[in-house]
C-alpha positions in Angstrom: 114.8 91.9 100.5 113.7 95.1 99.2 116.2 98.0 98.0 113.2 100.1 96.9 112.3 103.4 98.7 109.3 101.7 100.9 111.7 99.0 102.6 115.3 99.7 103.2 117.0 96.1 102.9 119.3 96.6 105.4 117.0 98.9 107.9 118.8 102.2 107.1 118.4 105.1 105.1 119.5 105.9 101.6 122.8 107.1 102.7 125.3 106.0 105.0 124.4 102.6 106.0 126.5 100.1 104.5 130.2 99.0 104.6 132.4 96.2 104.5 134.4 94.3 107.3 138.1 95.0 107.7 140.2 93.5 105.2 140.6 93.3 101.4 138.4 91.5 98.8 138.7 89.2 96.1 135.0 88.4 94.7 135.9 86.0 92.3 138.3 84.0 94.8 136.1 84.3 97.7 133.1 82.2 96.0 135.1 79.6 94.2 137.5 78.7 96.9 140.5 80.2 95.7 142.8 81.5 98.6 142.4 85.0 99.4 145.5 84.7 101.9 148.2 82.7 102.1 147.2 79.0 103.2 147.7 75.3 102.5 145.7 73.1 100.6 145.2 70.3 103.1 143.1 67.9 101.1 141.5 67.7 97.8 138.1 66.6 99.2 138.4 69.2 102.1 134.9 71.1 102.4 134.8 74.1 105.0 131.5 74.0 106.0 131.6 77.7 107.5 132.4 79.1 103.9 134.7 77.9 101.5 134.2 74.9 98.8 136.9 72.5 98.4 140.3 72.4 96.3 141.2 75.3 98.5 140.4 77.7 101.4 138.7 81.3 101.6 139.5 83.1 104.6 137.6 86.2 106.2 139.9 89.1 107.1 142.6 87.2 106.6 142.0 84.7 109.0 142.4 81.1 108.9 139.4 78.9 109.6 139.3 75.2 110.9 138.0 73.0 108.1 136.0 69.7 108.3 137.4 66.8 105.8 134.7 65.1 104.2 136.4 62.1 101.7 133.0 60.5 100.5 130.3 61.9 98.8 128.0 59.7 100.2 129.4 60.8 103.7 128.8 64.3 102.9 125.0 63.7 101.9 124.4 62.2 105.2 126.4 65.3 107.0 124.2 67.7 105.0 120.9 65.9 105.7 121.8 65.6 109.4 122.6 69.2 110.4 119.7 70.3 108.1 117.3 67.9 109.8 118.8 68.9 113.5 118.0 72.8 112.5 114.9 72.2 110.5 112.1 72.7 112.9 108.8 70.9 112.2 108.6 68.3 109.5 108.0 69.6 106.2 105.1 67.0 105.6 103.3 68.2 108.7 99.6 69.1 107.9 98.4 72.4 107.9 95.7 73.7 110.7 92.0 73.4 109.8 90.8 75.4 107.1 87.9 78.5 107.1 86.8 76.5 103.9 87.3 73.9 101.1 87.8 76.8 98.7 91.0 75.8 96.8 92.1 79.3 96.5 92.7 79.6 100.3 96.1 78.9 100.5 95.3 77.1 103.8 94.3 74.2 101.6 97.6 73.7 100.0 100.1 71.0 100.5 102.6 72.0 102.9 106.1 72.3 101.8 107.7 73.4 104.8 106.9 74.7 108.3 110.1 75.5 109.9 109.0 77.9 112.8 110.6 81.0 111.2 111.1 82.8 108.1 110.9 81.3 104.7 111.0 82.3 101.2 111.2 81.6 97.5 109.9 78.0 97.1 111.3 77.1 93.4 110.6 73.2 92.0 112.1 71.3 88.9 110.7 68.6 87.8 112.9 65.5 87.3 113.1 63.3 84.6 111.5 60.4 86.8 108.7 62.8 87.8 109.4 63.4 90.9 109.9 67.0 92.1 113.1 69.0 93.8 112.0 72.1 95.2 114.8 74.9 96.7 113.8 77.5 99.2 115.3 80.4 101.5 115.0 79.6 105.3 115.7 81.4 108.6 114.9 80.0 111.9 114.6 83.9 113.1 113.8 86.6 110.8 114.8 87.6 107.5 118.3 88.5 106.8 119.4 87.4 110.0 122.6 85.1 110.3 120.4 81.9 110.6 119.2 82.2 107.2 119.9 79.5 104.8 119.3 78.0 101.5 117.8 74.2 101.6 116.3 71.4 99.1 113.5 68.8 99.7 112.0 66.1 97.7 108.5 64.8 96.7 107.3 62.0 94.6 104.0 62.5 95.0 103.2 65.7 93.7 103.7 67.7 97.1 101.5 65.4 99.1 104.7 64.6 101.5 108.3 65.8 101.2 111.4 64.4 102.2 113.6 66.0 105.3 115.4 69.4 104.4 118.8 69.5 103.3 121.1 72.5 103.5 122.6 73.3 99.7 125.1 75.6 101.5 126.0 74.1 105.0 125.2 76.6 107.3 127.4 75.6 110.5 130.4 77.8 111.9 133.4 76.8 114.1 134.0 77.9 117.3 131.0 79.8 117.7 131.6 82.0 115.0 128.4 83.5 113.1 127.7 81.6 109.9 127.9 83.1 106.3 124.2 84.1 105.2 122.8 82.8 102.2 119.4 83.3 100.3 117.5 83.9 97.2 118.0 80.3 95.7 117.0 79.3 92.1 117.3 76.1 90.5 117.6 74.8 86.9 117.5 71.0 85.9 119.7 69.9 82.7 117.3 67.7 80.7 119.8 65.5 79.1 121.5 64.5 82.4 119.0 65.4 84.9 121.6 67.2 87.0 120.1 70.2 89.2 122.1 73.5 89.8 121.0 75.7 92.5 122.5 79.2 92.3 122.2 81.6 95.5 123.6 84.6 96.6 126.7 83.8 99.1 128.0 86.3 101.6 131.3 85.2 100.7 133.5 88.1 102.1 131.3 88.1 105.5 130.5 91.8 104.9 128.7 92.7 107.9 129.3 96.2 109.1 128.3 99.8 107.4 131.1 101.7 105.8 129.9 105.0 107.2 129.4 103.9 110.8 130.8 100.5 111.4 127.6 99.4 112.7 126.2 96.1 111.8 124.1 95.6 108.9 120.9 93.9 110.0 120.1 92.4 106.7 123.6 91.4 104.6 122.2 88.5 102.5 122.0 90.3 99.2 126.0 90.9 99.4 129.0 88.9 98.4 128.9 86.1 95.3 126.2 84.6 92.9 127.3 81.0 93.7 125.8 77.5 92.8 126.1 73.9 93.6 124.5 70.8 91.7 122.9 67.7 92.7 123.3 64.5 90.7 120.6 62.5 92.8 117.4 64.6 92.3 117.9 67.2 95.1 118.6 64.6 98.1 122.2 66.2 98.2 124.6 68.7 96.7 128.0 68.8 95.5 130.7 69.6 98.2 132.1 72.3 95.9 130.8 75.3 95.7 131.5 77.4 92.4 131.6 80.9 91.3 129.3 82.4 89.0 132.0 84.8 88.0 129.3 86.6 85.3 128.1 88.6 88.3 131.5 90.0 89.2 131.4 92.0 86.3 131.2 95.8 87.2 128.3 97.7 85.7 127.7 101.5 86.2 125.3 100.4 88.8 127.9 98.5 90.7 130.5 101.3 90.8 128.0 103.3 92.4 127.3 100.9 95.5 129.1 101.6 98.8 132.1 99.6 97.7 132.7 101.4 94.4 131.9 97.9 92.8 134.3 96.0 95.1 131.3 93.5 96.6 128.6 92.5 94.4 125.0 93.8 95.9 122.1 92.1 94.3 119.7 89.0 94.5 117.6 86.8 91.9 113.9 85.6 92.2 113.4 84.7 88.5 113.3 80.9 87.6 115.9 80.4 85.1 114.5 79.9 81.6 115.1 77.0 79.1 114.6 78.5 75.5 112.9 76.5 72.7 116.6 75.8 71.2 117.1 73.8 74.2 120.6 75.4 74.4 120.3 79.1 75.6 119.5 79.5 79.3 118.8 83.1 80.5 118.5 84.1 84.3 117.6 87.2 85.7 119.5 89.0 88.2 118.8 92.6 90.3 122.0 94.6 90.7 121.5 97.1 93.4 122.8 100.3 94.5 121.3 100.7 98.2 123.3 103.6 99.1 122.0 105.5 95.7 118.6 104.0 95.8 118.8 102.3 92.6 118.4 98.7 91.0 118.6 97.3 87.4 117.7 94.5 85.9 120.5 91.9 84.2 120.2 88.4 83.1 122.9 85.6 82.8 123.1 84.0 79.5 124.7 80.8 78.3 124.8 78.7 75.6 126.9 75.8 76.9 125.4 75.4 80.8 123.0 72.7 79.7 125.9 70.6 77.4 126.5 67.4 79.2 130.4 68.0 79.0 130.5 71.7 80.2 133.2 71.9 83.1 131.0 72.7 86.2 133.8 75.0 87.1 134.3 78.6 85.6 130.6 79.9 85.5 129.1 77.2 83.4 129.6 79.8 80.4 127.4 82.3 81.6 127.7 85.8 80.6 126.3 89.1 82.0 123.6 90.8 79.5 122.6 93.5 78.6 126.2 93.6 77.6 128.9 96.1 78.3 129.2 98.4 75.6 131.9 98.2 72.8 133.1 101.5 73.9 134.9 101.1 77.4 134.1 104.7 78.5 130.2 104.3 77.5 127.7 103.8 80.4 126.6 100.3 80.9 123.1 99.6 82.2 120.9 97.0 82.7 116.9 97.1 82.2 115.7 100.5 83.5 111.8 101.2 84.2 110.4 104.2 82.1 110.2 106.4 85.1 111.6 105.7 88.7 114.6 104.2 90.1 114.2 100.7 90.4 113.9 97.5 88.0 114.2 94.6 90.1 113.0 90.6 90.7 112.2 90.1 87.1 111.5 87.0 85.3 111.5 86.3 81.5 109.7 84.2 79.0 109.6 83.4 75.1 107.1 84.0 72.7 106.4 80.6 70.9 105.6 81.9 67.3 108.3 84.8 67.1 110.9 83.1 69.1 112.0 86.5 71.0 111.8 87.5 74.8 109.7 89.1 76.9 110.7 90.3 80.4 108.7 92.0 83.2 110.2 93.3 86.3 108.7 95.3 89.4 109.2 99.3 89.6 108.6 102.3 92.1 106.1 103.7 89.4 103.1 101.7 90.4 103.1 100.0 86.9 104.7 96.8 86.0 107.7 97.5 83.6 108.7 95.3 80.6 111.4 94.8 78.2 111.6 93.0 74.8 114.5 91.3 73.2 115.1 89.5 69.6 118.1 87.7 70.5 118.4 87.7 74.7 121.5 89.8 74.6 120.1 93.1 73.4 117.3 94.5 75.2 114.6 97.6 74.8 113.6 98.5 78.1 111.3 101.2 79.3 108.2 99.4 78.7 105.2 98.8 80.6 103.2 95.5 81.0 99.8 96.1 79.2 96.5 94.0 79.3 95.2 93.4 76.0 92.6 95.5 74.5 91.0 92.9 72.3 87.7 93.9 71.5 87.0 96.6 74.4 87.6 99.5 72.4 87.6 102.7 74.5 86.0 101.0 77.4 89.7 99.7 78.0 90.2 103.1 80.1 93.7 102.1 81.2 95.6 99.2 79.8 98.5 99.6 82.0 99.1 96.5 84.4 99.3 97.9 88.1 101.8 96.3 90.6 103.5 97.5 93.5 106.8 96.3 95.0 106.0 92.9 94.8 107.0 89.8 92.9 105.3 88.7 89.9 106.1 85.5 88.2 104.9 85.1 84.3 105.1 81.6 82.9 104.5 79.7 79.4 103.2 76.4 79.4 103.1 73.9 76.7 99.9 74.8 75.2 101.8 78.2 74.2 99.4 80.2 76.7 100.7 82.1 79.5 100.0 82.9 82.9 101.3 85.7 85.5 100.8 86.4 88.9 100.0 89.9 89.9 98.6 92.2 92.9 96.3 94.4 90.6 97.1 97.5 92.9 99.5 100.5 93.1 100.4 100.4 97.0 101.8 98.1 99.5 100.0 99.1 102.3 98.4 97.4 105.8 94.5 97.1 105.2 91.6 98.2 107.7 90.3 94.5 107.9 93.8 92.8 108.8 94.4 91.7 105.3 98.1 92.7 104.4 100.0 94.2 101.3 99.9 91.0 99.2 96.5 89.7 99.5 94.8 88.4 97.4 97.1 87.2 94.7 95.8 87.4 91.1 96.6 86.0 87.8 96.2 87.2 84.5 95.8 85.0 81.3 98.4 85.5 78.6 98.9 85.2 74.6 100.7 86.2 72.0 99.3 88.3 68.9 101.0 88.1 65.5 103.2 91.5 64.9 103.4 92.0 68.8 106.8 91.6 70.5 105.0 91.3 74.0 102.9 89.1 75.8 99.1 90.6 75.9 97.6 90.0 79.3 94.2 89.3 80.0 92.3 90.8 83.0 93.0 89.9 86.7 91.1 87.0 88.7 91.6 86.0 92.2 93.9 83.1 92.2 94.9 82.6 96.1 93.8 84.6 99.5 94.7 84.1 102.9 92.2 85.4 105.6 93.1 87.2 108.9 94.1 86.7 111.4 97.7 85.4 109.8 100.6 84.0 111.6 102.8 86.7 110.0 101.8 90.1 110.7 102.2 91.0 106.8 99.4 88.7 106.0 100.2 88.5 102.3 101.3 85.8 99.7 104.3 85.8 97.2 107.3 84.5 95.4 105.6 81.5 93.2 106.6 79.3 91.2 104.8 77.7 88.5 104.9 73.8 87.9 103.7 72.1 84.7 103.8 67.9 85.1 103.9 65.5 81.6 100.6 65.1 81.9 99.6 68.7 81.8 98.7 69.1 85.3 99.4 72.8 86.7 100.8 73.5 90.2 101.5 76.6 91.9 104.0 77.3 95.3 103.8 80.0 97.3 104.9 81.6 100.8 103.2 83.5 103.4 106.9 84.1 104.8 105.9 81.6 107.4 105.2 78.6 105.5 105.7 77.3 101.8 103.0 75.3 100.4 101.9 73.6 96.7 98.5 74.1 95.2 97.0 71.9 92.1 95.2 74.4 90.3 92.0 73.2 88.8 91.9 72.3 84.9 88.3 73.9 84.6 89.5 77.1 86.1 92.8 77.2 83.9 90.4 76.5 80.6 88.1 79.1 81.4 90.9 81.8 82.2 92.7 80.9 78.9 89.4 81.5 77.2 88.8 84.8 78.7 90.0 86.8 75.3 87.1 84.9 73.2 84.6 83.7 75.7 81.1 84.6 74.9 78.8 82.5 76.8 76.7 82.8 80.0 77.7 81.3 83.1 74.6 79.5 83.9 75.7 77.9 87.6 74.1 79.8 90.6 72.0 81.9 87.9 68.7 83.0 90.1 67.2 85.4 87.6 67.9 86.2 83.8 65.4 88.7 82.9 65.0 91.6 80.6 62.7 94.6 80.6 61.0 96.5 77.8 62.6 100.1 77.1 60.5 102.7 79.3 58.8 100.2 81.5 57.7 101.3 84.7 59.2 100.4 87.7 59.3 96.6 88.1 59.0 94.6 91.4 60.5 91.2 92.2 58.4 89.2 94.6 61.1 88.5 97.0 65.2 89.2 97.3 66.2 86.8 94.6 69.5 85.9 96.6 67.9 85.5 100.2 69.8 85.7 103.1 73.4 86.1 102.4 76.1 85.6 105.1 79.1 87.0 103.6 80.9 86.5 107.3 80.7 82.8 106.8 81.6 82.7 103.0 78.3 83.7 101.3 78.6 85.8 98.2 76.2 86.8 95.3 76.6 88.8 91.8 74.4 91.3 89.9 74.4 92.3 86.5 72.5 95.5 85.0 72.1 96.7 81.7 71.5 100.0 81.9 69.7 102.5 79.6 70.4 105.8 80.9 68.3 107.6 78.6 65.4 107.2 81.4 67.8 108.8 84.2 67.3 112.6 84.2 70.6 114.6 83.6 71.6 116.5 86.9 70.2 114.0 89.4 70.9 114.1 92.7 73.3 111.3 94.0 71.7 108.1 94.3 69.1 106.5 92.1 68.3 102.7 93.1 68.3 100.7 90.4 67.6 97.4 92.4 66.5 97.8 95.9 66.1 95.0 98.1 65.9 96.7 101.5 62.8 97.1 103.9 61.5 100.3 104.9 62.1 99.3 108.4 65.5 100.8 109.5 68.0 98.7 111.6 70.0 100.1 114.4 72.0 103.2 113.2 69.2 104.3 111.1 70.4 102.1 108.1 67.9 99.8 106.1 69.5 96.2 106.0 69.7 94.5 102.8 71.5 94.9 99.4 70.8 98.0 97.3 72.7 98.5 93.9 72.5 102.3 92.9 73.5 104.8 89.9 75.1 107.9 91.5 77.7 110.3 90.6 81.2 111.0 92.1 83.1 114.2 91.7 86.5 113.8 90.0 88.6 117.1 90.1 86.1 119.8 89.0 83.8 117.2 87.5 81.1 114.9 88.3 81.1 111.4 86.8 78.6 108.9 86.9 79.1 105.0 88.4 77.3 102.3 90.1 77.5 101.3 93.9 76.6 98.5 95.7 75.7 98.9 99.4 75.4 95.8 101.8 73.9 96.2 105.4 73.4 93.4 107.8 70.8 93.3 110.5 73.3 95.1 113.1 73.5 98.0 110.7 77.2 97.2 109.6 77.5 98.4 106.0 79.8 98.7 103.7 79.7 100.3 99.9 81.9 100.1 96.9 81.9 102.2 93.5 82.6 101.1 89.9 85.9 103.0 88.5 84.8 106.7 87.7 86.8 106.4 84.4 84.4 103.6 83.5 82.3 106.8 82.1 78.8 105.7 82.5 77.5 108.5 80.0 73.7 109.2 80.2 71.9 108.6 77.3 74.1 105.4 76.5 73.6 101.8 77.1 76.0 100.2 79.5 76.6 96.4 81.1 77.6 96.7 84.6 78.5 93.8 86.7 79.3 93.4 90.5 80.4 90.5 92.3 80.9 90.0 95.9 82.9 86.8 96.8 82.6 86.3 100.4 85.2 83.5 100.7 88.2 85.7 99.6 86.2 88.6 101.0 86.7 90.6 97.5 84.3 93.1 96.0 85.1 93.5 92.3 83.6 94.8 89.0 83.3 94.5 85.2 81.9 97.4 83.3 81.3 97.2 79.7 83.7 94.0 79.7 86.5 95.9 81.3 87.6 95.1 85.2 87.6 97.8 87.2 91.4 98.4 88.0 91.0 101.7 89.8 92.0 103.7 86.8 94.0 106.7 87.4 91.7 107.6 90.3 92.4 105.1 93.1 94.9 102.5 93.5 92.9 99.6 92.9 89.3 99.1 91.6 88.6 96.3 94.0 87.8 96.4 97.8 88.1 93.9 100.8 85.2 93.2 102.4 84.7 94.3 106.3 84.9 90.4 107.8 82.3 91.7 110.6 79.5 92.1 108.0 77.4 88.8 108.5 74.0 88.1 106.9 72.7 90.7 104.4 69.3 90.2 103.2 66.5 87.6 103.8 64.7 84.8 102.5 61.5 86.1 103.5 62.4 89.6 103.0 61.0 92.6 101.1 60.0 92.8 97.7 62.8 94.1 95.3 62.0 97.2 92.7 64.0 97.7 89.4 64.6 101.0 88.2 62.8 101.9 84.6 66.7 102.6 83.6 67.3 98.7 84.0 66.8 96.8 80.7 68.4 93.2 81.8 68.7 91.9 85.3 70.8 88.6 86.2 71.4 87.8 89.6 73.6 84.6 90.9 73.8 83.2 94.6 77.4 83.2 94.3 80.1 85.4 93.1 81.4 85.5 89.7 84.9 85.4 88.2 86.1 87.9 86.2 86.1 86.0 83.1 82.5 84.9 83.6 81.5 88.3 84.1 83.4 89.3 80.8 82.0 85.8 79.2 78.3 87.0 80.3 79.0 90.5 78.7 80.5 89.4 75.1 77.8 86.9 74.8 75.1 89.5 75.0 77.0 91.8 72.7 77.0 89.0 70.1 73.5 88.6 70.1 
């Protein structure tokens, strides 16, 4: 479901691809079950499993469809459960296959929610009043957007260790061999006072399946129709026989008028989990309105102050209204949230600042940065902003504070301690990787916090959160569409999907504690430290008796980290490219003429018409296979100055990253990302009985670890030494 230019949601061009089935449309009526053609109401408890709710009938193309009468809710639950289980494929609590390592960040080690043998997406969880979890997700036994797409639920009472059989939220059967109406992109909302759970989802209520310009069948029609909901009063085990229409979605803004139907058909979807505001009354739920024919999307919210009230009628849209609201002047343009540049603002999420009480939203764009918007009251919004890293005490070292993000999902969340987390991809492109890694791999996380006087959340620097290793079951080999879960005891989990399986992962308390301290941490990481040695200024070349890290088998998950303090006054101006700072290579060469081992080099790269200095790490195994990576050019390692450069090689996640003067290497404006994937073919580099290591006079301090360092640890090491 990407209306962005990189992937068309219906597999066709920007123009001439969408249309509607023959017949007229009544968007309000179609989802709520009101009649769109003459028919009679046979029974107040009648349920049309093909697409109509009870208390009426809905017809497509003015044809009357057979109905199934279900007179008792218990029986309805049994029918829905049977239908879901019969087509669910593998049991959702089936164990995952053996994993490459026990690393908790490897999604293979997660707790399996669902594996239906096809496509699945967007697992969202609410914590019930009894502590159990109710999860909703989108499934397809084939591929995304095909007619077998549906929305389902499952329940866990042991924090995701096991799950109940999948149950259809929207019944997915069709009479007489007709194609079922597609659904997708389901969100859930728990009413705290009653425990009722609402499930909101798109529903192709008018069975729009063909393009207007060509009459050809649309390969993906699940963004069209109505935004509907059902409810569960038994904790997600079964769902109401009636389907209801969230009528606010049908309000026609300018972007609706520009779609292929001129607004007669809703085009849009939502991935953002509904937010219950601190007043325990207001609910905000993000919705992306789309005009794929115009190549545009805008972000809106459904806002209600009555949806959580116990006596609010379940029909009529739960009091939700579309915001930003229509201007009082009916001739004025009506827009949602838009990006500062580019045509798309979609898949947003919203959080509330704990002290200011204002609202902060983020959304993906096509300008390669993460869009943002703020609101004092949740009604009127200031858009055209960019989410930013907190500069904290970095000063000019923070050469780019805008958060890079391709057209991929983001999930910000505030927790009970008032702190935030947000998932990001920390790059600017969705691309296939040379080594088999997909476009959304690894998944990074940034911590966030509120600062007095700021209207936005300020975000820390990226940390690897989750990854998956190729070869992957899905060719895209990525991770996305997560949801954070916080239990009453303060434990935090995250769900995700690789489009084939859905899982949930417990996040270690030690990881979270350290991550939220990123803005202030000032301590040297002790674990795995092999060397912490200072060298006097102007020293001659120092020699270490043996490689401190020994043999590092990167392909088996090994890793290392090296930190150097540089006094570049001892490096001559106009140097040739390549001054070894820490060199642990033997003099003998391996196949191809390279020297095996690890070397950290002070070098320079041409940027435009200028040369800039950076630090390079090169790793070469005994077969001669080698990989190098540079720190960002914009880190500006000026001569005649001192700098801290930290390099981390994570063989588990297969990621090389850097922190220079306390700032994570983001790639700056010169490259899409400042980190790299490791070549999985590189085996052991270095040797426990290998050569001596030389240390250049420009190095005044050297730290070496026999493991990778997290971004937060590298920042903490830098800050600890700065404060001495």
